[in-house]
C-alpha positions as CSV (number, residue, x, y, z in Angstrom):
1,M,94.8,75.1,125.7
2,P,94.6,78.6,123.1
3,N,96.0,78.3,119.8
4,P,99.1,80.3,118.4
5,P,98.7,83.2,116.6
6,S,98.1,82.8,113.3
7,P,101.4,84.5,111.3
8,T,100.5,88.0,109.4
9,A,101.9,88.6,106.2
10,R,105.5,90.0,107.7
11,D,105.7,87.3,109.3
12,L,105.3,84.7,106.5
13,L,107.7,87.5,105.1
14,D,110.4,87.6,107.7
15,E,109.7,83.9,107.7
16,A,111.6,83.7,103.7
17,I,114.0,86.2,104.0
18,E,115.7,84.3,106.9
19,R,115.7,81.5,105.3
20,E,117.0,82.1,101.4
21,A,119.0,84.3,103.7
22,R,120.9,81.2,105.4
23,A,121.2,79.2,102.7
24,S,122.8,81.3,100.3
25,S,126.9,81.2,99.8
26,G,127.5,84.8,98.1
27,P,125.9,87.6,97.4
28,A,123.5,88.3,94.8
29,R,123.5,89.3,91.4
30,L,121.3,92.2,91.6
31,D,121.4,93.6,87.8
32,D,123.9,93.8,84.6
33,T,123.4,97.5,83.7
34,V,125.2,100.8,84.7
35,L,124.5,103.5,83.0
36,E,127.1,106.2,83.2
37,I,127.2,110.1,82.6
38,R,130.2,111.9,82.8
39,G,130.9,115.8,81.9
40,A,130.7,119.0,83.8
41,E,127.6,119.4,84.0
42,A,126.4,116.0,84.7
43,Q,124.8,116.3,88.0
44,T,122.8,119.5,86.9
45,F,121.8,117.4,84.5
46,L,120.4,114.6,86.7
47,D,119.0,117.0,89.1
48,S,116.9,118.6,86.6
49,M,115.5,115.0,85.0
50,S,114.6,113.7,88.1
51,A,112.1,113.8,90.4
52,T,114.5,113.5,93.8
53,A,117.2,116.2,94.7
54,L,119.8,115.0,93.5
55,A,122.1,118.4,93.4
56,T,123.1,118.2,96.4
57,I,124.4,115.0,96.9
58,P,128.3,115.2,97.8
59,P,131.7,113.3,95.6
60,G,131.5,109.4,97.0
61,H,127.9,109.3,98.5
62,W,124.6,108.6,96.7
63,R,121.1,108.1,97.0
64,E,117.6,106.1,95.6
65,A,116.3,108.5,92.9
66,L,112.7,108.3,90.8
67,F,113.0,109.5,87.2
68,T,109.2,110.9,85.6
69,G,108.9,111.2,82.3
70,A,105.7,114.6,81.1
71,Q,102.5,112.9,82.2
72,G,104.1,112.2,85.9
73,R,104.4,108.6,85.7
74,V,107.6,106.5,86.7
75,L,109.9,105.8,83.9
76,A,112.8,104.5,86.6
77,W,113.6,104.2,90.1
78,C,117.1,103.7,90.4
79,R,119.9,104.1,92.5
80,L,122.3,107.3,91.6
81,A,126.0,107.4,92.9
82,V,128.8,110.4,92.8
83,A,132.0,108.5,91.7
84,A,133.7,112.1,91.0
85,E,132.1,115.8,90.4
86,S,131.9,115.0,86.9
87,C,131.2,111.2,87.2
88,L,127.2,109.6,88.4
89,L,126.3,105.7,87.6
90,A,122.7,105.3,87.5
91,V,121.5,101.8,88.4
92,P,117.8,101.2,86.9
93,G,117.4,98.0,88.9
94,E,115.9,96.1,86.5
95,G,115.7,95.6,82.8
96,T,117.9,96.8,80.5
97,G,118.3,100.4,81.7
98,E,117.1,101.4,77.7
99,E,113.8,103.8,78.9
100,L,115.5,105.6,81.2
101,E,118.9,105.9,78.7
102,A,116.5,106.7,75.6
103,H,115.0,109.6,78.1
104,L,118.3,111.0,79.3
105,V,119.0,111.1,75.7
106,R,116.7,112.5,74.6
107,H,116.3,115.8,77.5
108,R,120.4,116.3,76.8
109,L,120.1,118.8,74.6
110,R,123.6,121.2,75.0
111,S,124.0,120.3,78.0
112,R,127.4,118.9,78.2
113,V,127.4,115.3,79.3
114,T,127.6,112.2,78.1
115,I,125.8,108.7,78.5
116,A,126.5,105.2,78.4
117,T,126.4,102.3,79.7
118,R,129.5,100.5,81.2
119,G,128.6,97.0,79.8
120,D,131.9,95.5,81.9
121,L,130.1,96.1,85.3
122,A,127.3,94.2,87.5
123,V,125.7,95.1,90.3
124,W,125.7,92.2,93.5
125,G,124.4,92.5,97.3
126,D,125.0,90.6,100.9
127,P,121.3,89.4,101.7
128,R,122.8,89.5,105.4
129,A,123.4,93.8,104.5
130,P,121.3,95.9,106.0
131,A,119.1,97.1,103.8
132,R,116.3,99.3,105.5
133,V,117.9,102.5,104.7
134,P,115.3,105.2,103.8
135,A,114.5,106.3,100.2
136,T,115.9,109.7,101.4
137,S,118.3,108.7,103.0
138,T,122.4,109.4,101.2
139,G,125.2,107.3,102.1
140,P,129.1,107.0,100.7
141,F,129.7,105.4,97.9
142,V,133.2,104.0,98.7
143,G,135.3,104.1,95.3
144,G,137.4,106.4,92.9
145,D,136.3,107.7,90.0
146,R,137.0,105.0,87.3
147,D,138.4,102.5,89.5
148,P,136.0,99.4,90.3
149,P,135.2,98.0,92.8
150,Y,132.3,100.7,94.2
151,G,130.4,100.5,97.5
152,L,127.0,102.1,98.7
153,E,127.3,101.7,102.0
154,P,125.2,101.1,104.6
155,A,123.0,99.1,102.1
156,G,125.6,96.6,101.3
157,I,125.7,96.5,97.5
158,A,127.8,96.7,95.5
159,I,129.1,98.1,91.7
160,R,131.8,95.5,89.9
161,A,132.8,93.3,87.4
162,P,132.1,89.7,87.8
163,E,134.4,87.6,88.2
164,P,134.9,85.1,84.7
165,G,132.0,82.0,85.0
166,E,131.0,83.9,88.0
167,K,126.8,84.3,88.2
168,G,126.0,85.1,91.4
169,D,124.4,82.9,94.6
170,P,120.5,82.6,93.5
171,H,118.9,82.5,97.4
172,A,120.9,85.3,98.2
173,L,119.1,87.2,94.6
174,L,115.8,86.2,96.9
175,A,116.4,86.8,100.1
176,W,117.2,90.6,98.4
177,R,113.9,91.1,96.4
178,L,111.8,89.6,99.0
179,Q,113.2,92.3,101.0
180,E,112.3,94.9,99.0
181,F,108.7,93.2,98.8
182,R,109.0,93.6,102.1
183,E,110.0,97.5,102.4
184,G,108.1,98.9,99.7
185,R,110.9,99.3,97.0
186,V,110.1,98.9,93.7
187,R,112.1,97.3,90.3
188,L,110.3,98.0,87.4
189,P,110.7,96.1,84.2
190,D,111.2,97.8,80.5
191,S,107.8,97.1,80.1
192,L,106.1,98.6,82.8
193,S,108.2,102.3,82.3
194,G,105.6,104.4,82.6
195,A,102.5,102.9,83.4
196,F,102.6,104.4,87.2
197,T,102.1,107.3,88.9
198,V,104.4,107.9,91.7
199,P,101.5,106.9,94.0
200,A,100.5,104.2,93.1
201,L,104.1,103.2,93.7
202,G,103.9,103.4,97.0
203,A,105.1,105.6,100.8
204,H,109.2,105.4,99.6
205,A,108.0,106.3,96.0
206,V,106.0,109.8,97.5
207,S,109.2,110.1,100.1
208,M,112.0,110.5,97.0
209,V,110.1,113.5,94.9
210,A,110.9,117.4,95.9
211,L,109.0,119.5,94.5
212,H,111.1,122.5,96.1
213,K,113.9,121.7,94.2
214,G,112.7,122.8,90.6
215,C,111.3,121.6,87.1
216,F,111.6,118.5,85.7
217,P,109.1,116.5,83.2
218,G,106.3,115.8,84.3
219,Q,106.9,118.1,87.9
220,E,102.7,120.2,87.9
221,V,101.4,116.6,86.9
222,V,103.4,114.5,90.1
223,R,102.1,117.9,92.7
224,K,98.4,117.6,91.6
225,M,98.8,113.9,92.1
226,L,99.5,114.6,95.4
227,R,98.3,117.2,96.3
228,L,94.5,115.5,94.9
229,G,95.5,112.8,97.8
230,H,96.9,108.9,96.7
231,G,93.9,107.5,94.0
232,K,92.9,104.3,93.8
233,R,95.8,102.0,92.7
234,V,98.2,101.0,95.8
235,L,101.0,98.9,96.0
236,A,100.7,95.5,97.8
237,W,102.0,92.4,98.0
238,G,100.7,88.9,98.1
239,E,100.6,85.1,98.3
240,A,99.8,83.0,94.3
241,N,99.0,79.1,94.3
242,G,101.8,79.6,91.3
243,S,104.0,82.2,89.1
244,L,102.7,85.2,87.7
245,E,104.6,87.3,85.1
246,A,105.9,91.1,85.2
247,G,103.1,92.9,83.7
248,A,100.1,90.1,84.3
249,S,96.7,91.6,84.8
250,L,94.6,90.2,87.6
251,N,90.4,90.3,87.2
252,D,88.3,90.5,90.0
253,E,85.6,87.8,90.9
254,D,83.3,89.4,88.4
255,G,86.0,89.9,85.7
256,Q,87.4,92.8,86.4
257,E,91.0,94.1,85.3
258,R,91.6,95.3,88.8
259,A,95.3,94.8,89.2
260,T,99.2,94.8,87.6
261,V,102.1,92.4,88.5
262,L,105.4,93.9,88.7
263,A,107.0,90.5,89.7
264,S,107.0,87.5,91.1
265,L,108.4,85.6,93.2
266,A,109.0,81.3,95.0
267,S,110.1,80.2,98.2
268,A,109.3,76.8,99.2
269,E,106.2,76.2,98.8
270,R,105.0,80.5,99.3
271,V,104.7,82.5,95.9
272,F,104.9,86.3,97.4
273,V,103.8,89.5,94.6
274,Q,104.1,92.4,94.4
275,L,101.1,94.4,92.1
276,I,99.3,97.2,91.8
277,V,96.0,97.1,92.9
278,R,92.8,99.1,92.4
279,L,90.7,99.6,95.4
280,E,86.7,100.4,95.4
281,P,86.3,103.0,98.0
282,G,84.6,101.6,100.6
283,H,85.4,97.9,99.3
284,A,87.9,95.4,100.6
285,A,91.0,94.2,99.0
286,P,89.0,92.0,96.2
287,S,90.2,88.2,95.5
288,L,92.3,87.8,92.5
289,R,92.7,85.7,89.2
290,S,95.0,85.4,86.0
291,P,92.4,85.4,82.7
292,E,95.2,83.3,80.8
293,S,96.9,81.2,83.2
294,G,94.2,80.9,86.7
295,T,96.6,81.3,89.0
296,S,94.9,83.0,91.9
297,C,96.6,85.7,94.0
298,R,95.7,86.7,97.5
299,I,96.2,90.3,99.2
300,L,98.3,90.5,102.3
301,A,99.3,94.0,103.1
302,L,98.6,97.0,101.2
303,M,101.8,99.9,100.8
304,P,99.9,103.0,99.9
305,A,101.3,106.2,102.0
306,S,102.1,103.8,105.3
307,S,101.8,100.4,105.4
308,Q,98.5,98.6,106.5
309,E,97.6,94.9,106.2
310,T,94.6,92.7,104.9
311,G,95.1,90.2,106.9
C-alpha cells in the first residue's frame, strides 16, 4: 500500500490555524494602536500620502493601505477606515505607529487636519471570521463618528475600548497571525519601517499600489521598481527549530546574509517564520541560520507576485 502524500507547506499552516482557532474562547487582541485623522481635508490628505487610492472610499467603509517614504520603501501597511467625512481611523498593524504618525505630521504642512493616537481603543479580531479579504477590496465599516465599537466587515475586526482586565485570547491571536502569514499579509514593526520595497512585500502589497491616482511620496521610485520587476528580495514563510526575533538576520551556508525575519510564531511543536529572503538567479531557496542563536530555518513557500511552494 503506497504511503500517503507528505503534507504541503500550506497543509502544515492550515492545520495550525485550525488547531488554534478551535482552542480559542474569545477574540484576539490584535493591536493597541489606532490613529485618528480629523478635519475637512483628512481624506484628501491621506489619499495624497498613501500609495493606495483612498479618495473614493465612501464614509462607512475601509480598505488596506500602504504608506511609502520618499525612497519608495514601505513605512506602514495598515487598515484605514472612513468613520465620517471628516474622521478617519488608521490601524498600523504592529508596534506603536510612531513612524506613520511622524510621517503624516511631517507632511501635513497647511492641510487642515489633526492627527492623534486614540489610546482608549484597541483592535480585536475573531479567528473564525473570514480572513481572505482581497487587499484591494473596500468593506463596510460599522459605527458612528465618535461612537465605538466600530466593526470592519467581513474581516471580523472590531475597534473598541477593552473591558477592565481584558487581554484577548492567545490562541485566537495565534490563529489570526498564522492566517495573515498564509495570505501574505505583513505587519511591519517600528524597527522595520522603511526597510523594504513594495515588491519585496509580495503580491498583496503590489496590488494595493495605485500609480494612476496622483502623486504620493516615493511614487516615481515605486513606479520604476514595479516596471523593472520584483527584484531579488521576496516575501516568504518557513519553519524554524526555535523562535526568532523580528529584524533578525539569517545567513546561508556560506555565511552570507540572505534574509530578514518579520515575525515568528510557535504553534504546538512547530515555529513558523515570516521573512524577506534574497534569492540568487538560478539558485534554489537557501537553507538559513541565525549567526547569533544558531537557530535554523527552512523556507516552505515564496510569495512574490504569485504564491509558489518550494516543497
